[in-house]
PDB file of N, H, CA, C and O in Angstrom:
ATOM      1  N   MET A   1     -26.771-166.641 -98.712  1.00  0.00           N
ATOM      2  CA  MET A   1     -27.263-165.401 -98.129  1.00  0.00           C
ATOM      3  C   MET A   1     -28.649-165.589 -97.522  1.00  0.00           C
ATOM      4  O   MET A   1     -28.879-165.195 -96.379  1.00  0.00           O
ATOM      5  N   PHE A   2     -29.576-166.184 -98.273  1.00  0.00           N
ATOM      6  H   PHE A   2     -29.389-166.503 -99.202  1.00  0.00           H
ATOM      7  CA  PHE A   2     -30.933-166.369 -97.767  1.00  0.00           C
ATOM      8  C   PHE A   2     -30.975-167.403 -96.643  1.00  0.00           C
ATOM      9  O   PHE A   2     -31.819-167.313 -95.751  1.00  0.00           O
ATOM     10  N   ARG A   3     -30.081-168.370 -96.678  1.00  0.00           N
ATOM     11  H   ARG A   3     -29.395-168.443 -97.402  1.00  0.00           H
ATOM     12  CA  ARG A   3     -30.035-169.355 -95.598  1.00  0.00           C
ATOM     13  C   ARG A   3     -29.642-168.689 -94.285  1.00  0.00           C
ATOM     14  O   ARG A   3     -30.167-169.034 -93.227  1.00  0.00           O
ATOM     15  N   LEU A   4     -28.725-167.742 -94.356  1.00  0.00           N
ATOM     16  H   LEU A   4     -28.299-167.462 -95.216  1.00  0.00           H
ATOM     17  CA  LEU A   4     -28.307-167.036 -93.148  1.00  0.00           C
ATOM     18  C   LEU A   4     -29.473-166.255 -92.555  1.00  0.00           C
ATOM     19  O   LEU A   4     -29.655-166.251 -91.338  1.00  0.00           O
ATOM     20  N   LEU A   5     -30.260-165.599 -93.392  1.00  0.00           N
ATOM     21  H   LEU A   5     -30.112-165.602 -94.381  1.00  0.00           H
ATOM     22  CA  LEU A   5     -31.421-164.854 -92.905  1.00  0.00           C
ATOM     23  C   LEU A   5     -32.439-165.784 -92.283  1.00  0.00           C
ATOM     24  O   LEU A   5     -33.009-165.469 -91.239  1.00  0.00           O
ATOM     25  N   ARG A   6     -32.675-166.910 -92.899  1.00  0.00           N
ATOM     26  H   ARG A   6     -32.212-167.166 -93.748  1.00  0.00           H
ATOM     27  CA  ARG A   6     -33.631-167.869 -92.348  1.00  0.00           C
ATOM     28  C   ARG A   6     -33.156-168.396 -90.999  1.00  0.00           C
ATOM     29  O   ARG A   6     -33.964-168.580 -90.089  1.00  0.00           O
ATOM     30  N   LYS A   7     -31.873-168.638 -90.863  1.00  0.00           N
ATOM     31  H   LYS A   7     -31.217-168.489 -91.603  1.00  0.00           H
ATOM     32  CA  LYS A   7     -31.348-169.133 -89.598  1.00  0.00           C
ATOM     33  C   LYS A   7     -31.505-168.089 -88.504  1.00  0.00           C
ATOM     34  O   LYS A   7     -31.850-168.426 -87.371  1.00  0.00           O
ATOM     35  N   LYS A   8     -31.254-166.828 -88.828  1.00  0.00           N
ATOM     36  H   LYS A   8     -30.973-166.554 -89.748  1.00  0.00           H
ATOM     37  CA  LYS A   8     -31.403-165.771 -87.827  1.00  0.00           C
ATOM     38  C   LYS A   8     -32.848-165.638 -87.394  1.00  0.00           C
ATOM     39  O   LYS A   8     -33.129-165.483 -86.206  1.00  0.00           O
ATOM     40  N   GLU A   9     -33.772-165.698 -88.348  1.00  0.00           N
ATOM     41  H   GLU A   9     -33.543-165.824 -89.313  1.00  0.00           H
ATOM     42  CA  GLU A   9     -35.190-165.594 -88.004  1.00  0.00           C
ATOM     43  C   GLU A   9     -35.617-166.785 -87.161  1.00  0.00           C
ATOM     44  O   GLU A   9     -36.396-166.640 -86.219  1.00  0.00           O
ATOM     45  N   GLY A  10     -35.111-167.954 -87.498  1.00  0.00           N
ATOM     46  H   GLY A  10     -34.478-168.073 -88.263  1.00  0.00           H
ATOM     47  CA  GLY A  10     -35.437-169.142 -86.727  1.00  0.00           C
ATOM     48  C   GLY A  10     -34.903-169.059 -85.317  1.00  0.00           C
ATOM     49  O   GLY A  10     -35.578-169.468 -84.372  1.00  0.00           O
ATOM     50  N   MET A  11     -33.702-168.537 -85.162  1.00  0.00           N
ATOM     51  H   MET A  11     -33.154-168.205 -85.930  1.00  0.00           H
ATOM     52  CA  MET A  11     -33.120-168.400 -83.834  1.00  0.00           C
ATOM     53  C   MET A  11     -33.898-167.376 -83.006  1.00  0.00           C
ATOM     54  O   MET A  11     -34.091-167.569 -81.806  1.00  0.00           O
ATOM     55  N   GLU A  12     -34.342-166.295 -83.634  1.00  0.00           N
ATOM     56  H   GLU A  12     -34.186-166.138 -84.609  1.00  0.00           H
ATOM     57  CA  GLU A  12     -35.130-165.299 -82.914  1.00  0.00           C
ATOM     58  C   GLU A  12     -36.452-165.900 -82.446  1.00  0.00           C
ATOM     59  O   GLU A  12     -36.916-165.610 -81.343  1.00  0.00           O
ATOM     60  N   LEU A  13     -37.046-166.727 -83.277  1.00  0.00           N
ATOM     61  H   LEU A  13     -36.669-166.963 -84.172  1.00  0.00           H
ATOM     62  CA  LEU A  13     -38.297-167.380 -82.903  1.00  0.00           C
ATOM     63  C   LEU A  13     -38.067-168.335 -81.737  1.00  0.00           C
ATOM     64  O   LEU A  13     -38.883-168.396 -80.818  1.00  0.00           O
ATOM     65  N   ILE A  14     -36.982-169.069 -81.766  1.00  0.00           N
ATOM     66  H   ILE A  14     -36.319-169.019 -82.514  1.00  0.00           H
ATOM     67  CA  ILE A  14     -36.657-169.991 -80.681  1.00  0.00           C
ATOM     68  C   ILE A  14     -36.385-169.218 -79.396  1.00  0.00           C
ATOM     69  O   ILE A  14     -36.825-169.634 -78.324  1.00  0.00           O
ATOM     70  N   GLN A  15     -35.672-168.110 -79.484  1.00  0.00           N
ATOM     71  H   GLN A  15     -35.315-167.773 -80.354  1.00  0.00           H
ATOM     72  CA  GLN A  15     -35.394-167.291 -78.298  1.00  0.00           C
ATOM     73  C   GLN A  15     -36.685-166.745 -77.706  1.00  0.00           C
ATOM     74  O   GLN A  15     -36.856-166.744 -76.487  1.00  0.00           O
ATOM     75  N   ALA A  16     -37.591-166.282 -78.552  1.00  0.00           N
ATOM     76  H   ALA A  16     -37.453-166.283 -79.542  1.00  0.00           H
ATOM     77  CA  ALA A  16     -38.869-165.763 -78.066  1.00  0.00           C
ATOM     78  C   ALA A  16     -39.668-166.875 -77.393  1.00  0.00           C
ATOM     79  O   ALA A  16     -40.282-166.654 -76.349  1.00  0.00           O
ATOM     80  N   ALA A  17     -39.663-168.060 -77.980  1.00  0.00           N
ATOM     81  H   ALA A  17     -39.165-168.240 -78.828  1.00  0.00           H
ATOM     82  CA  ALA A  17     -40.395-169.184 -77.396  1.00  0.00           C
ATOM     83  C   ALA A  17     -39.807-169.574 -76.041  1.00  0.00           C
ATOM     84  O   ALA A  17     -40.547-169.885 -75.108  1.00  0.00           O
ATOM     85  N   ILE A  18     -38.486-169.557 -75.932  1.00  0.00           N
ATOM     86  H   ILE A  18     -37.884-169.304 -76.690  1.00  0.00           H
ATOM     87  CA  ILE A  18     -37.842-169.886 -74.658  1.00  0.00           C
ATOM     88  C   ILE A  18     -38.188-168.842 -73.599  1.00  0.00           C
ATOM     89  O   ILE A  18     -38.475-169.197 -72.456  1.00  0.00           O
ATOM     90  N   LEU A  19     -38.164-167.567 -73.962  1.00  0.00           N
ATOM     91  H   LEU A  19     -37.931-167.278 -74.891  1.00  0.00           H
ATOM     92  CA  LEU A  19     -38.506-166.511 -73.008  1.00  0.00           C
ATOM     93  C   LEU A  19     -39.955-166.623 -72.538  1.00  0.00           C
ATOM     94  O   LEU A  19     -40.245-166.431 -71.357  1.00  0.00           O
ATOM     95  N   ILE A  20     -40.852-166.931 -73.452  1.00  0.00           N
ATOM     96  H   ILE A  20     -40.616-167.088 -74.411  1.00  0.00           H
ATOM     97  CA  ILE A  20     -42.257-167.109 -73.078  1.00  0.00           C
ATOM     98  C   ILE A  20     -42.410-168.303 -72.150  1.00  0.00           C
ATOM     99  O   ILE A  20     -43.147-168.238 -71.166  1.00  0.00           O
ATOM    100  N   ALA A  21     -41.712-169.398 -72.461  1.00  0.00           N
ATOM    101  H   ALA A  21     -41.113-169.450 -73.260  1.00  0.00           H
ATOM    102  CA  ALA A  21     -41.781-170.592 -71.618  1.00  0.00           C
ATOM    103  C   ALA A  21     -41.246-170.310 -70.215  1.00  0.00           C
ATOM    104  O   ALA A  21     -41.813-170.781 -69.230  1.00  0.00           O
ATOM    105  N   VAL A  22     -40.170-169.552 -70.120  1.00  0.00           N
ATOM    106  H   VAL A  22     -39.709-169.169 -70.921  1.00  0.00           H
ATOM    107  CA  VAL A  22     -39.607-169.199 -68.812  1.00  0.00           C
ATOM    108  C   VAL A  22     -40.586-168.318 -68.032  1.00  0.00           C
ATOM    109  O   VAL A  22     -40.782-168.516 -66.833  1.00  0.00           O
ATOM    110  N   ALA A  23     -41.195-167.355 -68.707  1.00  0.00           N
ATOM    111  H   ALA A  23     -41.036-167.194 -69.681  1.00  0.00           H
ATOM    112  CA  ALA A  23     -42.148-166.473 -68.035  1.00  0.00           C
ATOM    113  C   ALA A  23     -43.358-167.254 -67.531  1.00  0.00           C
ATOM    114  O   ALA A  23     -43.817-167.028 -66.411  1.00  0.00           O
ATOM    115  N   VAL A  24     -43.875-168.164 -68.341  1.00  0.00           N
ATOM    116  H   VAL A  24     -43.503-168.348 -69.250  1.00  0.00           H
ATOM    117  CA  VAL A  24     -45.015-168.980 -67.922  1.00  0.00           C
ATOM    118  C   VAL A  24     -44.610-169.888 -66.763  1.00  0.00           C
ATOM    119  O   VAL A  24     -45.362-170.050 -65.802  1.00  0.00           O
ATOM    120  N   GLY A  25     -43.433-170.471 -66.856  1.00  0.00           N
ATOM    121  H   GLY A  25     -42.821-170.339 -67.636  1.00  0.00           H
ATOM    122  CA  GLY A  25     -42.951-171.339 -65.778  1.00  0.00           C
ATOM    123  C   GLY A  25     -42.819-170.594 -64.466  1.00  0.00           C
ATOM    124  O   GLY A  25     -43.230-171.100 -63.422  1.00  0.00           O
ATOM    125  N   LEU A  26     -42.251-169.396 -64.505  1.00  0.00           N
ATOM    126  H   LEU A  26     -41.917-168.985 -65.353  1.00  0.00           H
ATOM    127  CA  LEU A  26     -42.116-168.593 -63.289  1.00  0.00           C
ATOM    128  C   LEU A  26     -43.489-168.193 -62.741  1.00  0.00           C
ATOM    129  O   LEU A  26     -43.699-168.160 -61.529  1.00  0.00           O
ATOM    130  N   GLY A  27     -44.401-167.897 -63.636  1.00  0.00           N
ATOM    131  H   GLY A  27     -44.230-167.924 -64.621  1.00  0.00           H
ATOM    132  CA  GLY A  27     -45.759-167.565 -63.209  1.00  0.00           C
ATOM    133  C   GLY A  27     -46.432-168.718 -62.501  1.00  0.00           C
ATOM    134  O   GLY A  27     -47.133-168.523 -61.508  1.00  0.00           O
ATOM    135  N   ILE A  28     -46.219-169.928 -63.012  1.00  0.00           N
ATOM    136  H   ILE A  28     -45.650-170.087 -63.819  1.00  0.00           H
ATOM    137  CA  ILE A  28     -46.812-171.110 -62.378  1.00  0.00           C
ATOM    138  C   ILE A  28     -46.144-171.386 -61.036  1.00  0.00           C
ATOM    139  O   ILE A  28     -46.824-171.697 -60.058  1.00  0.00           O
ATOM    140  N   ILE A  29     -44.823-171.274 -60.981  1.00  0.00           N
ATOM    141  H   ILE A  29     -44.271-171.021 -61.776  1.00  0.00           H
ATOM    142  CA  ILE A  29     -44.100-171.557 -59.740  1.00  0.00           C
ATOM    143  C   ILE A  29     -44.476-170.566 -58.640  1.00  0.00           C
ATOM    144  O   ILE A  29     -44.685-170.962 -57.493  1.00  0.00           O
ATOM    145  N   PHE A  30     -44.564-169.292 -58.980  1.00  0.00           N
ATOM    146  H   PHE A  30     -44.395-168.970 -59.912  1.00  0.00           H
ATOM    147  CA  PHE A  30     -44.817-168.258 -57.976  1.00  0.00           C
ATOM    148  C   PHE A  30     -46.262-167.768 -57.982  1.00  0.00           C
ATOM    149  O   PHE A  30     -46.535-166.639 -57.574  1.00  0.00           O
ATOM    150  N   LYS A  31     -47.178-168.601 -58.437  1.00  0.00           N
ATOM    151  H   LYS A  31     -46.955-169.518 -58.768  1.00  0.00           H
ATOM    152  CA  LYS A  31     -48.577-168.203 -58.553  1.00  0.00           C
ATOM    153  C   LYS A  31     -49.160-167.761 -57.215  1.00  0.00           C
ATOM    154  O   LYS A  31     -49.831-166.732 -57.144  1.00  0.00           O
ATOM    155  N   SER A  32     -48.914-168.513 -56.173  1.00  0.00           N
ATOM    156  H   SER A  32     -48.368-169.349 -56.230  1.00  0.00           H
ATOM    157  CA  SER A  32     -49.498-168.163 -54.874  1.00  0.00           C
ATOM    158  C   SER A  32     -48.904-166.867 -54.329  1.00  0.00           C
ATOM    159  O   SER A  32     -49.621-166.062 -53.734  1.00  0.00           O
ATOM    160  N   GLU A  33     -47.610-166.659 -54.525  1.00  0.00           N
ATOM    161  H   GLU A  33     -47.028-167.313 -55.008  1.00  0.00           H
ATOM    162  CA  GLU A  33     -46.992-165.423 -54.052  1.00  0.00           C
ATOM    163  C   GLU A  33     -47.509-164.210 -54.822  1.00  0.00           C
ATOM    164  O   GLU A  33     -47.752-163.156 -54.235  1.00  0.00           O
ATOM    165  N   ILE A  34     -47.673-164.360 -56.122  1.00  0.00           N
ATOM    166  H   ILE A  34     -47.475-165.216 -56.599  1.00  0.00           H
ATOM    167  CA  ILE A  34     -48.178-163.257 -56.948  1.00  0.00           C
ATOM    168  C   ILE A  34     -49.612-162.925 -56.550  1.00  0.00           C
ATOM    169  O   ILE A  34     -49.970-161.756 -56.411  1.00  0.00           O
ATOM    170  N   THR A  35     -50.431-163.965 -56.368  1.00  0.00           N
ATOM    171  H   THR A  35     -50.139-164.914 -56.481  1.00  0.00           H
ATOM    172  CA  THR A  35     -51.820-163.763 -55.981  1.00  0.00           C
ATOM    173  C   THR A  35     -51.915-163.100 -54.617  1.00  0.00           C
ATOM    174  O   THR A  35     -52.728-162.198 -54.418  1.00  0.00           O
ATOM    175  N   SER A  36     -51.090-163.543 -53.681  1.00  0.00           N
ATOM    176  H   SER A  36     -50.429-164.276 -53.843  1.00  0.00           H
ATOM    177  CA  SER A  36     -51.086-162.963 -52.343  1.00  0.00           C
ATOM    178  C   SER A  36     -50.685-161.492 -52.387  1.00  0.00           C
ATOM    179  O   SER A  36     -51.302-160.658 -51.723  1.00  0.00           O
ATOM    180  N   PHE A  37     -49.661-161.173 -53.162  1.00  0.00           N
ATOM    181  H   PHE A  37     -49.160-161.850 -53.702  1.00  0.00           H
ATOM    182  CA  PHE A  37     -49.210-159.784 -53.286  1.00  0.00           C
ATOM    183  C   PHE A  37     -50.311-158.898 -53.863  1.00  0.00           C
ATOM    184  O   PHE A  37     -50.548-157.798 -53.363  1.00  0.00           O
ATOM    185  N   ILE A  38     -50.978-159.364 -54.900  1.00  0.00           N
ATOM    186  H   ILE A  38     -50.786-160.257 -55.306  1.00  0.00           H
ATOM    187  CA  ILE A  38     -52.039-158.573 -55.529  1.00  0.00           C
ATOM    188  C   ILE A  38     -53.203-158.383 -54.568  1.00  0.00           C
ATOM    189  O   ILE A  38     -53.741-157.282 -54.452  1.00  0.00           O
ATOM    190  N   ASN A  39     -53.594-159.445 -53.882  1.00  0.00           N
ATOM    191  H   ASN A  39     -53.157-160.340 -53.976  1.00  0.00           H
ATOM    192  CA  ASN A  39     -54.696-159.331 -52.929  1.00  0.00           C
ATOM    193  C   ASN A  39     -54.350-158.388 -51.792  1.00  0.00           C
ATOM    194  O   ASN A  39     -55.188-157.579 -51.393  1.00  0.00           O
ATOM    195  N   ASP A  40     -53.140-158.468 -51.260  1.00  0.00           N
ATOM    196  H   ASP A  40     -52.459-159.125 -51.584  1.00  0.00           H
ATOM    197  CA  ASP A  40     -52.723-157.556 -50.187  1.00  0.00           C
ATOM    198  C   ASP A  40     -52.719-156.113 -50.657  1.00  0.00           C
ATOM    199  O   ASP A  40     -53.131-155.214 -49.923  1.00  0.00           O
ATOM    200  N   THR A  41     -52.256-155.892 -51.873  1.00  0.00           N
ATOM    201  H   THR A  41     -51.922-156.623 -52.468  1.00  0.00           H
ATOM    202  CA  THR A  41     -52.206-154.535 -52.425  1.00  0.00           C
ATOM    203  C   THR A  41     -53.603-153.944 -52.556  1.00  0.00           C
ATOM    204  O   THR A  41     -53.846-152.808 -52.150  1.00  0.00           O
ATOM    205  N   PHE A  42     -54.529-154.729 -53.130  1.00  0.00           N
ATOM    206  H   PHE A  42     -54.332-155.652 -53.460  1.00  0.00           H
ATOM    207  CA  PHE A  42     -55.892-154.220 -53.303  1.00  0.00           C
ATOM    208  C   PHE A  42     -56.617-154.088 -51.966  1.00  0.00           C
ATOM    209  O   PHE A  42     -57.435-153.183 -51.800  1.00  0.00           O
ATOM    210  N   ASP A  43     -56.333-154.969 -51.014  1.00  0.00           N
ATOM    211  H   ASP A  43     -55.668-155.703 -51.149  1.00  0.00           H
ATOM    212  CA  ASP A  43     -56.941-154.835 -49.695  1.00  0.00           C
ATOM    213  C   ASP A  43     -56.473-153.554 -49.006  1.00  0.00           C
ATOM    214  O   ASP A  43     -57.272-152.863 -48.374  1.00  0.00           O
ATOM    215  N   SER A  44     -55.197-153.237 -49.123  1.00  0.00           N
ATOM    216  H   SER A  44     -54.548-153.798 -49.636  1.00  0.00           H
ATOM    217  CA  SER A  44     -54.699-152.007 -48.491  1.00  0.00           C
ATOM    218  C   SER A  44     -55.249-150.768 -49.186  1.00  0.00           C
ATOM    219  O   SER A  44     -55.525-149.762 -48.532  1.00  0.00           O
ATOM    220  N   LEU A  45     -55.408-150.832 -50.503  1.00  0.00           N
ATOM    221  H   LEU A  45     -55.183-151.649 -51.034  1.00  0.00           H
ATOM    222  CA  LEU A  45     -56.016-149.695 -51.220  1.00  0.00           C
ATOM    223  C   LEU A  45     -57.474-149.524 -50.820  1.00  0.00           C
ATOM    224  O   LEU A  45     -57.947-148.400 -50.651  1.00  0.00           O
ATOM    225  N   ASP A  46     -58.188-150.635 -50.670  1.00  0.00           N
ATOM    226  H   ASP A  46     -57.804-151.548 -50.808  1.00  0.00           H
ATOM    227  CA  ASP A  46     -59.585-150.568 -50.292  1.00  0.00           C
ATOM    228  C   ASP A  46     -59.740-150.053 -48.859  1.00  0.00           C
ATOM    229  O   ASP A  46     -60.673-149.303 -48.571  1.00  0.00           O
ATOM    230  N   ALA A  47     -58.842-150.445 -47.967  1.00  0.00           N
ATOM    231  H   ALA A  47     -58.085-151.054 -48.201  1.00  0.00           H
ATOM    232  CA  ALA A  47     -58.917-150.008 -46.577  1.00  0.00           C
ATOM    233  C   ALA A  47     -58.596-148.520 -46.426  1.00  0.00           C
ATOM    234  O   ALA A  47     -59.062-147.875 -45.487  1.00  0.00           O
ATOM    235  N   SER A  48     -57.802-147.979 -47.348  1.00  0.00           N
ATOM    236  H   SER A  48     -57.423-148.503 -48.111  1.00  0.00           H
ATOM    237  CA  SER A  48     -57.443-146.562 -47.243  1.00  0.00           C
ATOM    238  C   SER A  48     -58.444-145.656 -47.934  1.00  0.00           C
ATOM    239  O   SER A  48     -58.222-144.449 -48.035  1.00  0.00           O
ATOM    240  N   ASN A  49     -59.549-146.225 -48.412  1.00  0.00           N
ATOM    241  H   ASN A  49     -59.729-147.205 -48.330  1.00  0.00           H
ATOM    242  CA  ASN A  49     -60.607-145.459 -49.125  1.00  0.00           C
ATOM    243  C   ASN A  49     -60.016-144.672 -50.291  1.00  0.00           C
ATOM    244  O   ASN A  49     -60.354-143.506 -50.498  1.00  0.00           O
ATOM    245  N   PHE A  50     -59.165-145.292 -51.021  1.00  0.00           N
ATOM    246  H   PHE A  50     -58.890-146.238 -50.853  1.00  0.00           H
ATOM    247  CA  PHE A  50     -58.509-144.674 -52.167  1.00  0.00           C
ATOM    248  C   PHE A  50     -59.470-144.439 -53.290  1.00  0.00           C
ATOM    249  O   PHE A  50     -59.080-143.923 -54.337  1.00  0.00           O
TER     250      PHE A  50
END
């Protein structure tokens, strides 16, 4: 019984680690696009005197 609980907790930890790794990887791959989008957004807000 306790082994089953430990395995489930371990699998959840592995799944969380994989999701974090994927998110970081996507962030690194699309860094320039994300930065460009943010800069364009703030430039348009600044130009509209928001």
